All heavy atoms as an XYZ file, in Angstrom:
755
protein
N      48.588     16.639     11.320
C      50.076     16.273     11.212
C      50.745     17.121     12.262
O      50.614     18.300     12.342
C      50.556     16.604      9.784
C      51.996     16.260      9.751
S      52.495     16.623      8.003
C      53.963     17.649      8.302
N      51.466     16.480     13.098
C      52.226     17.148     14.156
C      53.618     17.454     13.658
O      54.295     16.585     13.140
C      52.313     16.259     15.385
C      52.964     16.904     16.554
C      52.685     16.112     17.833
C      53.479     16.609     19.000
N      53.139     17.899     19.490
N      54.060     18.650     13.854
C      55.400     19.043     13.418
C      56.463     18.479     14.362
O      56.213     18.523     15.631
C      55.507     20.600     13.339
C      54.823     21.307     12.276
C      54.991     22.791     12.409
C      55.459     20.864     10.908
N      57.596     18.143     13.887
C      58.661     17.732     14.844
C      59.045     18.827     15.777
O      58.911     20.013     15.442
C      59.817     17.397     13.878
C      59.268     17.167     12.502
C      58.016     18.006     12.514
N      59.512     18.460     16.906
C      59.938     19.420     17.914
C      60.966     20.466     17.381
O      60.870     21.655     17.636
C      60.447     18.713     19.188
C      60.931     19.705     20.338
C      59.766     20.494     20.851
C      61.531     18.862     21.420
N      61.885     19.958     16.567
C      62.971     20.820     16.052
C      62.325     21.957     15.242
O      62.669     23.117     15.331
C      63.860     19.994     15.116
C      64.876     20.809     14.445
O      65.590     21.662     15.209
O      65.010     20.725     13.222
N      61.288     21.677     14.370
C      60.627     22.725     13.562
C      59.818     23.633     14.460
O      59.738     24.867     14.212
C      59.757     22.052     12.480
C      60.440     21.112     11.649
C      61.594     21.725     10.881
C      62.204     20.666      9.933
N      63.396     19.991     10.485
N      59.169     23.069     15.494
C      58.438     23.991     16.463
C      59.334     24.953     17.100
O      59.020     26.104     17.304
C      57.770     23.110     17.468
C      56.622     22.275     16.888
C      55.994     21.330     17.960
O      56.058     21.646     19.214
N      55.502     20.179     17.575
N      60.552     24.496     17.449
C      61.589     25.359     18.173
C      62.035     26.459     17.215
O      62.244     27.544     17.530
C      62.709     24.585     18.704
C      62.390     23.680     19.919
C      63.570     22.767     20.290
C      61.925     24.545     21.085
N      62.308     26.027     15.944
C      62.652     26.995     14.929
C      61.587     28.106     14.746
O      61.908     29.310     14.728
C      63.043     26.386     13.635
C      64.402     25.832     13.508
N      65.500     26.586     13.148
C      64.869     24.577     13.780
C      66.583     25.831     13.227
N      66.229     24.528     13.559
N      60.380     27.653     14.668
C      59.234     28.605     14.508
C      59.152     29.527     15.689
O      58.994     30.722     15.585
C      57.971     27.846     14.362
C      56.777     28.612     13.983
C      56.496     28.922     12.700
C      55.896     29.105     15.023
C      55.398     29.669     12.403
C      54.802     29.883     14.720
C      54.531     30.188     13.373
N      59.323     28.997     16.921
C      59.328     29.808     18.139
C      60.424     30.831     18.240
O      60.247     32.025     18.523
C      59.227     28.884     19.370
N      61.672     30.309     17.878
C      62.805     31.237     17.794
C      62.557     32.343     16.811
O      62.970     33.483     17.061
C      64.067     30.452     17.563
C      64.644     29.734     18.786
C      64.834     28.378     18.729
C      64.843     30.432     19.932
C      65.331     27.712     19.835
C      65.314     29.785     21.122
C      65.539     28.455     21.054
O      65.905     27.698     22.167
N      61.991     32.009     15.604
C      61.764     33.041     14.640
C      60.811     34.101     15.198
O      61.012     35.294     14.997
N      59.766     33.644     15.898
C      58.863     34.627     16.531
C      59.543     35.460     17.621
O      59.367     36.701     17.609
C      57.693     33.867     17.218
C      56.620     33.310     16.278
C      55.545     32.651     16.977
O      55.744     31.871     17.949
N      54.332     32.941     16.640
N      60.342     34.847     18.459
C      61.018     35.564     19.477
C      61.988     36.634     18.908
O      62.052     37.773     19.441
C      61.743     34.636     20.455
C      60.726     33.881     21.266
O      59.629     34.280     21.454
N      61.100     32.667     21.699
N      62.764     36.183     17.932
C      63.732     37.070     17.280
C      63.013     38.294     16.702
O      63.449     39.428     16.869
C      64.548     36.396     16.256
C      65.538     35.363     16.945
C      65.363     37.371     15.364
C      66.140     34.333     16.025
N      61.872     38.027     16.010
C      61.221     39.215     15.354
C      60.609     40.078     16.381
O      60.624     41.319     16.235
C      60.108     38.703     14.414
O      59.122     38.066     15.052
N      60.137     39.511     17.505
C      59.437     40.376     18.574
C      60.565     41.180     19.203
O      60.317     42.411     19.467
C      58.787     39.420     19.521
C      57.992     40.167     20.598
C      57.149     39.219     21.408
O      56.850     38.140     20.916
O      56.780     39.606     22.527
N      61.721     40.659     19.562
C      62.712     41.423     20.144
C      63.258     42.530     19.235
O      63.439     43.626     19.664
C      63.936     40.454     20.536
C      63.530     39.535     21.748
C      65.201     41.275     20.914
C      64.416     38.384     21.995
N      63.303     42.190     17.889
C      63.754     43.152     16.957
C      62.779     44.337     16.835
O      63.134     45.478     16.818
C      64.000     42.533     15.510
O      64.943     41.421     15.663
C      64.371     43.504     14.494
N      61.495     43.975     16.823
C      60.438     44.975     16.723
C      60.487     45.988     18.001
O      60.538     47.167     17.838
C      59.031     44.401     16.656
C      58.858     43.659     15.379
C      57.957     45.443     16.890
C      57.633     42.749     15.254
N      60.623     45.374     19.159
C      60.591     46.197     20.310
C      61.889     47.083     20.401
O      61.807     48.311     20.703
C      60.564     45.359     21.646
C      60.753     46.101     22.902
C      59.165     44.542     21.714
N      63.018     46.458     20.080
C      64.299     47.243     20.112
C      64.323     48.349     19.072
O      64.759     49.445     19.448
C      65.506     46.333     19.815
N      63.820     48.061     17.850
C      63.729     49.163     16.890
C      62.756     50.197     17.139
O      62.962     51.380     16.943
C      63.586     48.576     15.492
O      62.294     47.867     15.316
N      61.629     49.815     17.755
C      60.649     50.839     18.160
C      61.244     51.794     19.181
O      61.015     52.999     19.233
C      59.386     50.202     18.646
C      58.524     49.550     17.549
S      57.923     50.769     16.298
C      56.773     51.701     17.388
N      61.975     51.257     20.191
C      62.609     52.035     21.222
C      63.610     53.001     20.516
O      63.639     54.217     20.850
C      63.362     51.153     22.265
C      62.211     50.400     23.123
C      64.240     51.923     23.071
C      62.783     49.337     24.029
N      64.379     52.463     19.564
C      65.425     53.360     18.852
C      64.718     54.403     18.099
O      65.181     55.601     18.129
C      66.222     52.501     17.990
S      67.349     51.420     18.775
N      63.578     54.114     17.496
C      62.824     55.136     16.760
C      62.266     56.139     17.653
O      62.241     57.286     17.415
C      61.695     54.544     15.879
C      62.241     53.897     14.577
C      61.815     52.568     14.322
C      63.024     54.556     13.716
C      62.321     52.022     13.069
C      63.496     53.971     12.537
C      63.068     52.680     12.221
N      61.785     55.681     18.809
C      61.160     56.590     19.813
C      62.273     57.567     20.346
O      61.977     58.762     20.506
C      60.541     55.802     20.975
C      59.973     56.602     21.978
C      58.885     57.480     21.939
C      60.446     56.704     23.337
N      58.666     58.026     23.148
C      59.683     57.657     24.134
C      61.563     56.164     24.036
C      59.827     57.891     25.405
C      61.792     56.539     25.328
C      60.955     57.446     25.966
N      63.479     57.038     20.667
C      64.544     57.853     21.217
C      64.932     58.877     20.140
O      65.214     60.037     20.524
C      65.727     56.916     21.662
C      65.344     56.173     22.920
C      66.946     57.837     21.906
C      66.348     55.157     23.273
N      65.015     58.441     18.886
C      65.493     59.344     17.835
C      64.455     60.314     17.434
O      64.761     61.394     16.795
C      65.921     58.592     16.672
O      64.855     57.977     15.980
N      63.165     60.106     17.725
C      62.156     61.085     17.375
C      61.563     60.830     16.024
O      60.708     61.504     15.587
N      62.007     59.747     15.308
C      61.473     59.458     13.943
C      60.242     58.558     14.213
O      60.300     57.478     14.744
C      62.470     58.676     13.133
C      61.932     58.314     11.702
C      61.874     59.261     10.762
C      61.513     57.061     11.534
C      61.364     58.950      9.526
C      61.077     56.713     10.287
C      60.949     57.599      9.234
O      60.499     57.238      8.005
N      59.076     59.049     13.674
C      57.843     58.300     14.000
C      56.954     58.007     12.642
O      55.962     57.395     12.781
C      56.956     59.112     14.954
C      57.551     59.163     16.288
O      58.089     58.133     16.807
N      57.556     60.310     16.964
N      57.374     58.595     11.504
C      56.506     58.594     10.374
C      56.180     57.133      9.980
O      55.021     56.783      9.854
C      57.083     59.295      9.138
C      56.199     59.358      8.024
C      56.696     60.209      6.913
O      57.872     60.745      6.986
N      55.945     60.364      5.855
N      57.140     56.324      9.737
C      56.928     54.920      9.372
C      57.687     53.930     10.330
O      58.013     52.844      9.947
C      57.380     54.671      7.924
C      56.651     55.342      6.907
C      57.169     56.567      6.260
C      55.293     54.990      6.517
C      56.377     57.261      5.342
C      54.547     55.673      5.637
C      55.047     56.819      5.055
O      54.389     57.498      4.183
N      57.878     54.331     11.526
C      58.671     53.553     12.435
C      58.007     52.216     12.752
O      58.779     51.176     12.786
C      58.817     54.292     13.782
O      57.618     54.628     14.406
N      56.707     52.107     12.796
C      56.045     50.821     13.086
C      56.227     49.841     11.922
O      56.629     48.651     12.152
C      54.591     51.020     13.418
C      53.990     49.821     13.826
C      54.240     49.176     15.036
C      52.911     49.250     13.044
C      53.586     47.963     15.438
C      52.225     48.136     13.430
C      52.569     47.428     14.630
N      56.001     50.272     10.717
C      56.179     49.478      9.559
C      57.569     49.003      9.355
O      57.842     47.820      9.006
C      55.655     50.224      8.299
C      54.099     50.425      8.351
C      53.787     51.725      8.952
O      54.545     52.328      9.705
O      52.612     52.120      8.702
N      58.530     49.970      9.495
C      59.956     49.605      9.387
C      60.345     48.548     10.420
O      61.028     47.584     10.189
C      60.847     50.882      9.474
C      60.598     51.788      8.259
C      62.270     50.508      9.528
C      61.152     53.143      8.410
N      59.887     48.729     11.654
C      60.138     47.835     12.747
C      59.650     46.358     12.436
O      60.363     45.381     12.677
C      59.612     48.285     14.122
O      60.157     49.501     14.460
N      58.429     46.315     11.879
C      57.890     45.047     11.467
C      58.689     44.363     10.373
O      58.974     43.154     10.454
C      56.463     45.122     11.092
C      55.460     45.530     12.133
C      54.111     45.816     11.589
C      55.399     44.410     13.179
N      59.017     45.115      9.429
C      59.889     44.569      8.277
C      61.232     44.156      8.863
O      61.740     43.129      8.398
C      60.094     45.672      7.219
N      61.816     44.876      9.782
C      63.007     44.455     10.320
C      62.916     43.130     11.114
O      63.746     42.354     11.121
C      63.589     45.577     11.204
C      64.215     46.759     10.550
C      64.547     47.850     11.546
C      65.460     46.321      9.767
N      61.795     43.007     11.781
C      61.504     41.759     12.533
C      61.566     40.606     11.563
O      62.122     39.536     11.858
N      60.858     40.704     10.374
C      60.845     39.588      9.448
C      62.291     39.338      8.920
O      62.803     38.197      8.831
C      59.855     39.938      8.276
C      60.067     38.873      7.223
C      58.415     39.922      8.729
N      62.938     40.407      8.598
C      64.343     40.303      8.027
C      65.238     39.611      9.031
O      66.059     38.712      8.685
C      64.853     41.640      7.560
C      64.063     42.190      6.348
C      66.327     41.605      7.274
C      64.314     43.615      5.992
N      65.128     40.010     10.255
C      66.057     39.453     11.262
C      65.802     37.923     11.541
O      66.697     37.117     11.760
C      65.949     40.222     12.575
C      66.598     41.620     12.442
S      68.325     41.556     11.917
C      69.088     40.842     13.375
N      64.505     37.544     11.463
C      64.136     36.131     11.696
C      64.750     35.345     10.465
O      65.162     34.198     10.715
C      62.677     35.902     11.922
O      61.944     36.256     10.753
N      64.596     35.839      9.293
C      65.031     35.195      8.117
C      66.659     35.109      8.134
O      67.248     33.987      7.870
C      64.692     35.910      6.834
C      63.167     35.868      6.612
S      62.689     36.865      5.255
C      62.250     35.548      4.062
N      67.237     36.167      8.548
C      68.742     36.215      8.711
C      69.178     35.201      9.804
O      70.144     34.472      9.590
C      69.167     37.656      9.050
C      70.716     37.838      9.107
C      71.317     37.611      7.731
C      70.951     39.274      9.557
N      68.496     35.088     10.881
C      68.862     34.130     11.879
C      68.787     32.745     11.417
O      69.609     31.884     11.599
C      67.977     34.323     13.159
N      67.654     32.499     10.687
C      67.498     31.064     10.031
C      68.576     30.761      9.057
O      69.142     29.659      9.059
N      68.936     31.750      8.249
C      70.049     31.497      7.274
C      71.445     31.345      7.957
O      72.162     30.501      7.521
C      70.142     32.723      6.286
N      71.709     32.086      8.953
C      72.950     31.984      9.760
C      72.950     30.652     10.362
O      74.052     29.896     10.377
C      73.148     33.131     10.742
C      73.408     34.440      9.938
C      74.277     32.841     11.686
C      73.440     35.681     10.841
N      71.884     30.222     10.987
C      71.858     28.897     11.694
C      72.081     27.771     10.600
O      72.877     26.871     10.911
C      70.566     28.696     12.367
C      70.267     27.298     12.891
C      71.157     27.005     14.009
C      70.691     25.701     14.757
N      71.087     24.532     14.062
N      71.540     27.882      9.484
C      71.844     26.798      8.509
C      73.242     26.867      7.933
O      73.870     25.843      7.636
C      70.807     26.877      7.373
C      69.409     26.507      7.748
C      69.380     25.207      8.470
O      69.845     24.168      7.939
O      68.928     25.292      9.727
N      73.758     28.092      7.831
C      75.177     28.235      7.472
C      76.131     27.606      8.453
O      77.045     26.912      8.099
C      75.546     29.729      7.172
C      76.886     29.962      6.892
C      77.514     29.682      5.730
C      77.942     30.479      7.675
N      78.885     30.095      5.728
C      79.157     30.502      6.984
C      77.924     30.870      8.986
C      80.368     30.985      7.528
C      79.224     31.302      9.564
C      80.325     31.352      8.874
N      75.824     27.862      9.744
C      76.617     27.253     10.831
C      76.476     25.708     10.716
O      77.505     25.010     10.940
C      76.229     27.745     12.151
C      76.581     29.180     12.423
C      75.956     29.639     13.805
C      78.067     29.381     12.513
N      75.355     25.187     10.506
C      75.110     23.846     10.366
C      75.932     23.217      9.205
O      76.514     22.113      9.265
C      73.670     23.451     10.098
C      72.789     23.616     11.450
O      73.342     23.724     12.518
O      71.539     23.564     11.233
N      75.954     23.928      8.121
C      76.852     23.533      6.931
C      78.350     23.458      7.296
O      79.044     22.732      6.562
C      76.549     24.397      5.732
O      77.254     25.636      5.889
N      78.745     24.176      8.317
C      80.231     24.245      8.692
C      80.413     23.102      9.653
O      81.586     23.069     10.187
C      80.621     25.593      9.255
C      80.373     26.732      8.326
C      81.351     26.578      7.136
C      81.159     27.694      6.170
N      81.897     27.488      4.933
N      79.523     22.210      9.942
C      79.751     21.071     10.798
C      79.120     21.125     12.153
O      79.342     20.186     12.971
N      78.342     22.128     12.475
C      77.772     22.208     13.910
C      76.356     21.631     13.992
O      75.723     21.660     14.917
C      77.682     23.737     14.318
O      76.760     24.414     13.562
N      75.887     21.004     12.875
C      74.547     20.379     12.857
C      74.271     19.781     11.483
O      75.124     19.621     10.620
N      73.033     19.523     11.325
C      72.539     18.889     10.004
C      71.811     20.051      9.252
O      70.862     20.679      9.783
C      71.595     17.769     10.304
O      72.250     16.730     11.156
C      71.109     17.138      9.068
N      72.229     20.275      8.053
C      71.640     21.244      7.195
C      70.224     20.778      6.786
O      70.064     19.634      6.251
C      72.494     21.538      5.959
C      71.721     22.574      5.057
C      73.836     22.055      6.363
N      69.162     21.541      6.979
C      67.819     21.299      6.550
C      67.192     22.529      6.225
O      66.884     23.448      7.105
C      67.120     20.577      7.728
C      65.693     20.169      7.338
O      65.270     20.364      6.196
O      64.993     19.588      8.203
N      66.792     22.702      4.955
C      66.209     23.967      4.461
C      64.943     24.252      5.137
O      64.440     25.320      5.333
C      66.101     23.999      2.945
C      65.690     25.349      2.396
C      65.053     22.938      2.423
C      66.722     26.352      2.502
N      64.219     23.190      5.589
C      62.988     23.325      6.317
C      63.211     24.054      7.651
O      62.238     24.628      8.147
C      62.255     21.946      6.454
C      61.794     21.479      5.145
O      61.326     22.213      4.267
N      61.883     20.132      4.986
N      64.322     23.887      8.211
C      64.632     24.649      9.463
C      64.675     26.167      9.204
O      64.073     26.964     10.005
C      65.981     24.224     10.043
C      65.973     22.838     10.701
O      64.832     22.279     10.837
O      67.015     22.326     10.884
N      65.252     26.549      8.015
C      65.219     27.958      7.734
C      63.783     28.416      7.447
O      63.454     29.514      7.843
C      66.007     28.158      6.365
C      65.824     29.526      5.750
C      66.364     30.668      6.330
C      64.967     29.643      4.689
C      66.143     31.878      5.761
C      64.789     30.880      4.099
C      65.295     32.103      4.654
N      63.005     27.600      6.676
C      61.617     28.038      6.499
C      60.770     28.144      7.796
O      60.035     29.097      7.899
C      60.927     27.028      5.581
C      61.465     26.919      4.161
C      61.455     25.670      3.501
C      61.976     27.986      3.521
C      61.940     25.525      2.188
C      62.419     27.903      2.256
C      62.361     26.727      1.578
O      62.914     26.628      0.310
N      61.062     27.249      8.759
C      60.337     27.314      9.976
C      60.680     28.554     10.710
O      59.820     29.230     11.304
C      60.639     26.112     10.816
N      62.001     28.978     10.780
C      62.376     30.122     11.481
C      61.862     31.367     10.796
O      61.370     32.295     11.502
C      64.011     30.190     11.531
O      64.504     29.002     12.059
C      64.462     31.397     12.370
N      61.886     31.487      9.476
C      61.427     32.569      8.730
C      59.928     32.671      8.898
O      59.353     33.847      9.018
C      61.762     32.436      7.298
N      59.224     31.626      8.834
C      57.694     31.645      9.007
C      57.270     32.061     10.441
O      56.274     32.703     10.561
C      57.146     30.259      8.640
C      56.989     29.896      7.228
C      56.485     28.495      7.102
C      56.147     30.870      6.499
N      58.160     31.834     11.446
C      57.871     32.255     12.752
C      57.880     33.857     12.766
O      56.967     34.426     13.385
N      58.909     34.437     12.131
C      58.921     35.865     12.031
C      57.793     36.435     11.276
O      57.167     37.473     11.651
N      57.489     35.839     10.151
C      56.410     36.288      9.262
C      55.018     36.208      9.949
O      54.283     37.123      9.903
C      56.416     35.468      7.952
C      57.608     35.834      7.122
C      55.091     35.803      7.172
C      57.900     34.925      5.933
N      54.870     35.013     10.659
C      53.582     34.797     11.454
C      53.404     35.922     12.472
O      52.251     36.372     12.667
C      53.679     33.496     12.078
C      52.399     33.099     12.930
C      51.352     32.704     12.354
C      52.495     33.282     14.339
C      50.135     32.435     13.081
C      51.389     32.910     15.105
C      50.217     32.498     14.522
O      49.202     32.200     15.283
N      54.484     36.368     13.072
C      54.352     37.395     14.105
C      54.138     38.818     13.501
O      53.401     39.574     14.028
C      55.698     37.400     14.992
C      55.732     38.365     16.115
C      54.722     38.065     17.114
C      55.390     37.198     18.201
N      54.587     36.894     19.268
N      54.713     39.061     12.335
C      54.760     40.379     11.802
C      53.712     40.725     10.726
O      53.175     41.798     10.580
C      56.095     40.763     11.257
S      57.402     40.736     12.511
N      53.451     39.697      9.930
C      52.576     39.995      8.754
C      51.202     40.563      9.005
O      50.743     41.547      8.471
C      52.489     38.710      7.860
N      50.489     39.918     10.047
C      49.191     40.597     10.294
C      49.253     41.985     10.765
O      48.414     42.767     10.338
C      48.626     39.629     11.394
C      49.373     38.355     11.326
C      50.727     38.712     10.790
N      50.227     42.281     11.540
C      50.363     43.608     12.073
C      50.777     44.635     10.953
O      50.329     45.721     10.856
C      51.414     43.711     13.178
C      51.084     42.959     14.432
C      52.241     42.936     15.377
C      49.866     43.528     15.058
N      51.593     44.078      9.973
C      51.982     44.922      8.815
C      50.725     45.170      7.953
O      50.529     46.352      7.465
C      53.029     44.198      7.988
C      53.786     45.082      7.002
C      54.345     46.299      7.689
C      54.946     44.237      6.339
N      49.922     44.259      7.749
C      48.697     44.466      6.947
C      47.769     45.512      7.628
O      47.217     46.340      7.019
C      47.902     43.087      6.638
C      46.576     43.364      6.156
C      48.714     42.242      5.843
N      47.649     45.389      8.943
C      46.789     46.297      9.639
C      47.348     47.720      9.577
O      46.656     48.641      9.345
C      46.586     45.835     11.119
C      45.712     44.632     11.184
C      45.978     46.931     11.989
C      45.748     43.921     12.485
N      48.745     47.897      9.797
C      49.251     49.170      9.711
C      49.092     49.723      8.254
O      48.817     50.904      8.140
C      50.796     49.067      9.969
N      49.228     48.936      7.284
C      49.011     49.382      5.824
C      47.622     49.897      5.633
O      47.318     50.955      5.030
C      49.363     48.274      4.917
C      49.093     48.655      3.450
C      49.963     49.499      2.773
C      47.978     48.113      2.813
C      49.834     49.836      1.503
C      47.777     48.446      1.492
C      48.650     49.359      0.755
N      46.625     49.163      6.151
C      45.176     49.482      6.029
C      44.970     50.773      6.715
O      44.140     51.610      6.264
C      44.297     48.402      6.445
C      44.352     47.164      5.693
C      43.499     46.068      6.322
C      43.877     47.365      4.212
N      45.566     50.993      7.922
C      45.277     52.243      8.676
C      45.988     53.390      7.878
O      45.348     54.465      7.821
C      45.961     52.124     10.099
C      45.106     51.077     10.924
C      46.073     53.456     10.742
C      45.787     50.743     12.302
N      47.136     53.245      7.298
C      47.717     54.278      6.635
C      46.935     54.683      5.327
O      46.844     55.764      4.927
C      49.125     53.822      6.079
C      50.166     53.667      7.179
C      50.994     54.886      7.404
N      51.972     54.683      8.398
C      52.294     55.592      9.285
N      51.784     56.826      9.381
N      53.292     55.291     10.199
N      46.361     53.628      4.671
C      45.570     53.881      3.397
C      44.227     54.533      3.810
O      43.741     55.373      2.935
C      45.270     52.626      2.735
S      46.682     51.887      1.983
N      43.713     54.344      4.990
C      42.445     54.983      5.366
C      42.587     56.440      5.769
O      41.626     57.186      5.840
C      41.819     54.261      6.464
O      42.456     54.334      7.649
N      43.857     56.885      6.071
C      43.999     58.263      6.478
C      44.312     59.178      5.280
O      44.811     58.965      4.328
C      45.154     58.343      7.471
C      44.836     57.732      8.781
O      43.601     57.613      9.111
N      45.707     57.337      9.600
Protein backbone atom coordinates (compact mmCIF):
# COMPACT_ATOMS: atom_id res chain seq x y z
CA UNK A 1 0.00 0.00 0.00
CA UNK A 2 1.42 3.33 -1.04
CA UNK A 3 0.89 6.25 1.30
CA UNK A 4 -0.51 9.47 -0.15
CA UNK A 5 2.05 12.18 -0.82
CA UNK A 6 0.49 14.35 1.90
CA UNK A 7 1.18 11.72 4.57
CA UNK A 8 4.69 11.15 3.26
CA UNK A 9 5.38 14.88 3.56
CA UNK A 10 4.00 14.98 7.10
CA UNK A 11 6.24 12.04 8.01
CA UNK A 12 9.29 13.73 6.46
CA UNK A 13 8.54 17.02 8.21
CA UNK A 14 8.21 15.18 11.53
CA UNK A 15 11.64 13.63 10.95
CA UNK A 16 13.19 16.97 10.01
CA UNK A 17 11.67 18.82 12.96
CA UNK A 18 12.91 16.19 15.40
CA UNK A 19 16.36 16.18 13.84
CA UNK A 20 16.68 19.97 14.01
CA UNK A 21 15.45 19.91 17.60
CA UNK A 22 17.97 17.23 18.58
CA UNK A 23 20.89 19.10 17.03
CA UNK A 24 19.85 22.47 18.47
CA UNK A 25 19.31 21.09 21.97
CA UNK A 26 22.58 19.15 21.90
CA UNK A 27 24.39 22.36 20.98
CA UNK A 28 22.65 24.16 23.86
CA UNK A 29 23.59 21.39 26.29
CA UNK A 30 27.18 21.41 25.02
CA UNK A 31 27.44 25.19 25.47
CA UNK A 32 25.93 25.04 28.95
CA UNK A 33 28.18 22.18 30.00
CA UNK A 34 25.31 19.89 31.04
CA UNK A 35 26.11 16.40 29.76
CA UNK A 36 24.59 13.84 32.13
CA UNK A 37 21.37 13.09 30.23
CA UNK A 38 21.65 15.59 27.40
CA UNK A 39 21.35 13.01 24.62
CA UNK A 40 18.22 11.38 26.07
CA UNK A 41 16.62 14.74 26.79
CA UNK A 42 17.41 15.93 23.27
CA UNK A 43 15.79 12.83 21.77
CA UNK A 44 12.69 13.25 23.90
CA UNK A 45 12.49 16.90 22.89
CA UNK A 46 12.72 15.84 19.25
CA UNK A 47 9.67 13.60 19.63
CA UNK A 48 7.76 16.23 21.59
CA UNK A 49 8.48 18.94 19.02
CA UNK A 50 7.35 16.78 16.09
CA UNK A 51 4.13 15.99 17.94
CA UNK A 52 3.64 19.65 18.79
CA UNK A 53 4.22 20.65 15.16
CA UNK A 54 1.62 18.12 14.01
CA UNK A 55 -0.88 19.36 16.59
CA UNK A 56 -0.31 23.01 15.66
CA UNK A 57 -0.70 22.21 11.96
CA UNK A 58 -4.02 20.47 12.58
CA UNK A 59 -5.17 23.34 14.81
CA UNK A 60 -4.35 25.80 12.00
CA UNK A 61 -6.25 23.57 9.59
CA UNK A 62 -9.25 23.70 11.92
CA UNK A 63 -9.14 27.51 11.74
CA UNK A 64 -9.69 27.38 7.99
CA UNK A 65 -6.22 27.05 6.46
CA UNK A 66 -6.73 23.45 5.34
CA UNK A 67 -8.55 20.18 5.90
CA UNK A 68 -8.38 18.65 9.36
CA UNK A 69 -7.16 15.05 9.28
CA UNK A 70 -6.00 13.30 12.43
CA UNK A 71 -3.90 11.00 10.27
CA UNK A 72 -1.77 14.02 9.33
CA UNK A 73 -0.98 14.47 13.02
CA UNK A 74 -0.15 10.78 13.34
CA UNK A 75 2.14 10.90 10.30
CA UNK A 76 4.01 13.93 11.65
CA UNK A 77 4.37 12.42 15.12
CA UNK A 78 5.47 9.06 13.72
CA UNK A 79 8.16 10.80 11.70
CA UNK A 80 9.65 12.16 14.90
CA UNK A 81 9.26 8.86 16.73
CA UNK A 82 10.83 6.97 13.83
CA UNK A 83 13.86 9.25 13.98
CA UNK A 84 14.27 9.22 17.77
CA UNK A 85 12.96 5.97 19.22
CA UNK A 86 15.77 3.65 18.09
CA UNK A 87 18.40 6.07 19.35
CA UNK A 88 16.58 6.45 22.66
CA UNK A 89 16.49 2.66 23.13
CA UNK A 90 20.22 2.41 22.35
CA UNK A 91 21.01 5.23 24.77
CA UNK A 92 18.92 3.52 27.46
CA UNK A 93 20.71 0.21 26.92
CA UNK A 94 24.09 1.92 27.12
CA UNK A 95 23.11 3.65 30.36
CA UNK A 96 21.88 0.37 31.85
CA UNK A 97 25.09 -1.46 30.96
CA UNK A 98 27.28 1.06 32.81
